[in-house]
C-alpha positions in Angstrom: 16.3 2.7 33.5 12.8 3.5 34.6 11.0 0.5 36.1 7.3 -0.1 35.6 5.2 -3.1 36.7 3.5 -5.3 34.2 -0.1 -4.2 35.1 0.8 -0.5 34.8 2.6 -1.1 31.5 -0.3 -3.0 30.0 -2.6 -0.3 31.2 -0.6 2.5 29.6 -0.1 0.4 26.5 -3.8 -0.2 26.2 -4.5 3.5 26.6 -2.0 4.3 23.9 -3.5 1.8 21.5 -7.0 3.2 22.2 -5.9 6.7 21.5 -4.7 5.5 18.1 -7.6 3.2 17.3 -10.7 5.0 18.6 -10.5 8.1 16.4 -9.8 5.7 13.4 -13.0 3.6 13.5 -15.3 3.7 10.5 -18.6 2.0 9.8 -19.4 -0.5 7.0 -22.2 0.7 4.8 -25.6 -1.1 5.4 -24.3 -3.6 8.0 -23.1 -0.7 10.3 -20.3 -2.9 11.6 -17.5 -0.9 13.2 -14.1 -1.4 11.6 -10.6 -0.1 12.1 -9.2 2.3 9.5 -5.9 3.9 10.2 -4.5 4.0 6.7 -5.7 6.7 4.2 -8.1 5.3 1.6 -6.4 7.4 -1.1 -3.1 5.7 -0.4 -4.3 2.1 -0.7 -6.4 3.0 -3.8 -3.3 4.5 -5.4 -1.3 1.4 -4.6 -4.0 -0.9 -5.9 -4.3 1.1 -9.2 -0.5 0.8 -9.7 -0.6 -3.0 -9.0 -3.6 -3.3 -11.3 -1.8 -1.7 -14.3 1.1 -4.0 -13.8 -1.2 -7.0 -13.6 -2.9 -6.0 -16.9 0.5 -5.7 -18.7 1.6 -9.2 -17.6 -1.7 -11.0 -18.0 -3.4 -12.5 -21.0 -6.7 -10.6 -21.3 -9.7 -11.0 -23.5 -10.3 -7.6 -25.1 -13.5 -8.1 -27.0 -16.4 -10.5 -27.4 -19.7 -11.4 -25.6 -18.0 -12.7 -22.4 -16.2 -9.4 -21.8 -19.3 -7.4 -22.7 -21.3 -9.4 -20.1 -18.7 -8.7 -17.4 -18.6 -5.0 -18.1 -22.4 -4.7 -18.3 -22.9 -6.5 -15.0 -20.3 -4.3 -13.4 -21.7 -1.1 -14.7 -25.2 -2.0 -13.6 -24.0 -2.8 -10.1 -21.8 0.3 -9.8 -24.7 2.5 -10.9 -27.2 0.8 -8.6 -24.8 1.1 -5.6 -24.3 4.8 -6.1 -28.0 5.5 -6.7 -28.9 3.6 -3.6 -26.8 5.7 -1.3 -27.6 8.9 -3.1 -31.3 8.2 -2.9 -31.0 7.7 0.9 -29.1 10.9 1.2 -26.0 9.1 2.4 -22.3 9.3 1.5 -21.6 7.2 -1.6 -18.7 4.9 -0.5 -17.7 4.5 -4.2 -17.4 8.2 -5.0 -13.6 8.0 -5.2 -13.6 4.8 -7.3 -12.2 4.7 -10.8 -14.0 1.6 -12.0 -12.4 -0.8 -14.5 -13.1 -4.4 -15.7 -11.0 -7.0 -17.3 -11.6 -10.6 -18.3 -8.6 -12.8 -17.8 -8.1 -15.6 -20.4 -7.4 -18.5 -18.0 -9.8 -21.4 -17.9 -7.9 -23.1 -15.1 -8.6 -20.4 -12.5 -12.1 -20.2 -11.0 -11.8 -16.7 -9.5 -12.7 -13.0 -9.6 -11.5 -10.1 -7.5 -12.0 -6.4 -6.9 -9.1 -4.3 -5.8 -9.7 -1.2 -3.7 -11.0 1.6 -5.9 -13.1 -0.6 -8.1 -10.5 -2.5 -10.2 -12.2 -5.8 -11.2 -10.9 -9.0 -12.8 -12.9 -12.0 -13.8 -11.3 -15.3 -14.9 -12.8 -17.3 -17.8 -12.6 -20.4 -15.6 -15.2 -18.9 -13.3 -17.7 -18.6 -16.2 -17.8 -22.4 -16.4 -19.2 -22.4 -12.9 -21.5 -19.3 -13.0 -23.0 -20.5 -16.3 -25.5 -17.5 -16.5 -25.7 -13.7 -16.0 -27.5 -13.9 -12.7 -24.9 -16.2 -11.1 -22.0 -14.0 -12.4 -23.7 -11.0 -10.9 -23.6 -12.7 -7.5 -19.9 -13.3 -7.7 -19.2 -9.8 -9.0 -21.5 -8.3 -6.4 -19.6 -10.1 -3.7 -16.2 -8.8 -5.0 -17.5 -5.3 -5.3 -18.8 -5.5 -1.8 -15.2 -6.1 -0.5 -14.2 -2.8 -2.1 -17.3 -0.9 -0.9 -16.8 -2.2 2.7 -13.1 -1.2 2.5 -12.1 -4.7 3.6 -8.5 -4.4 2.3 -8.1 -1.1 4.2 -9.4 -2.8 7.3 -7.1 -5.8 7.0 -4.1 -3.6 6.4 -5.0 -1.4 9.4 -5.5 -4.5 11.6 -2.2 -6.0 10.5 -0.4 -2.7 11.3 -2.0 -2.6 14.8 -1.2 -6.3 15.5 2.4 -5.9 14.5 2.8 -2.8 16.6 1.1 -4.4 19.6 2.9 -7.7 19.5 6.3 -6.0 19.0 5.9 -3.7 22.0 4.4 -6.5 24.2 7.2 -8.9 23.2 9.8 -6.5 24.3 8.2 -6.3 27.7 7.7 -10.1 27.9 11.2 -10.9 26.8 10.4 -12.4 23.5 7.8 -14.9 24.8 5.3 -14.3 22.1 7.7 -15.0 19.3 9.1 -18.0 21.0 5.6 -19.5 21.5 4.7 -18.7 17.9 7.8 -20.3 16.5 7.6 -23.4 18.7 4.0 -24.1 17.7 4.8 -23.4 14.1 7.7 -25.8 14.1 5.6 -28.5 15.8 2.4 -28.1 13.8 3.4 -26.2 10.6 0.7 -23.6 11.6 1.0 -20.0 12.4 -1.1 -19.3 15.5 -1.6 -15.6 14.5 -2.9 -16.6 11.1 -5.2 -19.2 12.5 -6.3 -17.3 15.5 -6.6 -13.8 14.1 -6.4 -13.4 10.4 -8.5 -16.4 9.3 -11.5 -15.8 11.5 -11.3 -12.1 10.6 -11.3 -13.1 6.9 -14.4 -15.3 7.3 -16.2 -12.4 8.9 -15.4 -10.2 5.9 -16.3 -12.9 3.5 -19.7 -13.4 5.1 -20.3 -9.7 5.1 -19.4 -9.5 1.4 -21.8 -12.4 0.7 -24.6 -10.4 2.3 -23.7 -7.0 0.8 -23.1 -8.6 -2.6 -26.5 -10.2 -2.6 -28.0 -6.7 -1.9 -26.0 -5.1 -4.7 -27.0 -7.8 -7.2 -30.7 -7.4 -6.2 -30.5 -3.5 -6.4 -29.1 -4.0 -10.0 -32.1 -6.1 -11.0 -30.6 -9.6 -11.0 -32.3 -12.7 -9.7 -30.5 -13.4 -6.5 -32.2 -16.8 -6.0 -29.5 -18.0 -8.4 -26.9 -17.6 -5.6 -27.9 -20.9 -3.9 -27.6 -22.8 -7.2 -24.2 -21.1 -7.8 -22.8 -22.3 -4.5 -24.3 -25.7 -5.0 -22.3 -26.0 -8.2 -19.2 -24.5 -6.5 -19.6 -27.0 -3.7 -19.8 -29.9 -6.1 -16.6 -28.7 -7.9 -14.7 -28.3 -4.6 -16.0 -31.6 -3.1 -13.3 -33.1 -0.9 -11.0 -30.2 -1.5 -12.2 -27.6 1.0 -9.9 -27.2 4.1 -11.3 -27.5 7.6 -13.2 -24.3 8.5 -10.7 -23.2 11.2 -7.9 -23.2 8.6 -9.8 -21.3 6.0 -10.3 -17.6 5.4 -13.6 -18.4 3.7 -16.8 -19.9 5.0 -17.5 -23.4 3.8 -19.8 -23.8 0.8 -22.4 -25.4 3.0 -22.4 -22.4 5.4 -22.6 -20.0 2.5 -25.6 -21.9 1.1 -27.3 -21.8 4.5 -26.7 -18.0 4.9 -27.8 -17.2 1.4 -31.0 -19.2 1.7 -31.8 -17.4 4.9 -31.1 -13.9 3.4 -32.7 -14.1 0.0 -36.3 -13.3 0.9 -35.3 -10.4 3.2 -33.0 -8.9 0.6 -35.6 -9.1 -2.2 -38.1 -7.3 0.0 -35.8 -4.7 1.6 -33.6 -4.0 -1.5 -35.6 -4.4 -4.7 -34.3 -3.4 -8.1 -33.5 0.3 -8.1 -34.7 2.6 -10.9 -31.6 3.7 -12.8 
C-alpha cells in the first residue's frame, strides 16, 4: 500500500477538487455572485418537469376563475419582463430554456408558492389570504421565479454532490472521524452539524438573493414593490412566535427580510424601472 502523509494527501485532494470545481463555476445574473454548477441544467430541468407533472396529477388544482387568472397574468408579465431585460442589455437570457407553466393549488391551509427549475410554478390558495392584492402576490412570485433564474436548485445539488464526495474521501483518510463526530453530536443534540453549518446558511444566502432579484423582477414587470414591506409585516404577524432561531432556519427571519427590503426598494425602483413590453 502506498503511504502518503496527511498534508500531502490534503494538498492533492484539494487540487483534485479544484480541477473539478473551477471549470464549473457560473455567475448569478445581476448579482454576479459566483456559484458552483457541476450538474447539467437540462438534466435538472427534465427531472423537475417530470416531478411537476406527477404533482399536478395528485394535487387538487383550481382550473378556472379570477384567482388563477391573476396568478397566470402576474407570471407572464414577470417572465416577459425578465427576458426583455436581458435581451435589451444584450446579455444571455437565463430563462431561454424554460417551459413556463402556472398552477393554483386548492389548499387554504398552506401559505406557500414555489418555482421548480425550468419555470414550473405553483401558488397555494392559502397564500392569497396573506398577499391580499396583486402587487404583494407579484413579490412572492418574483421571489420564486428568482430561485429558478439564479439556478439555486442546480447550485444546491452541485454543492451537495461536492460535499458528499469530499467528506467521503476525507473520512476514509481520517478513519471515520467525521461521521463519528456527526453522529455523536446528532445523538446528543438532535441536530445535524452539516445541515446547520453548511446547508442552512447557504439556504439563507440564496433566499436573500431571491428576495433581491424578486424585487427587481416585480419592479421590471410594473408592480408596486413598496408592497413588499407590508407583505412581510403581515407574514411576520402570522408567524409570530412560530419562527425558529435564525441558525436553525434556511430562511432569513421576517424582521431581517423587512430590513433588507426597506433598504433595497428605492435603489431598485431607480435602477430597474418598469420595462416596456
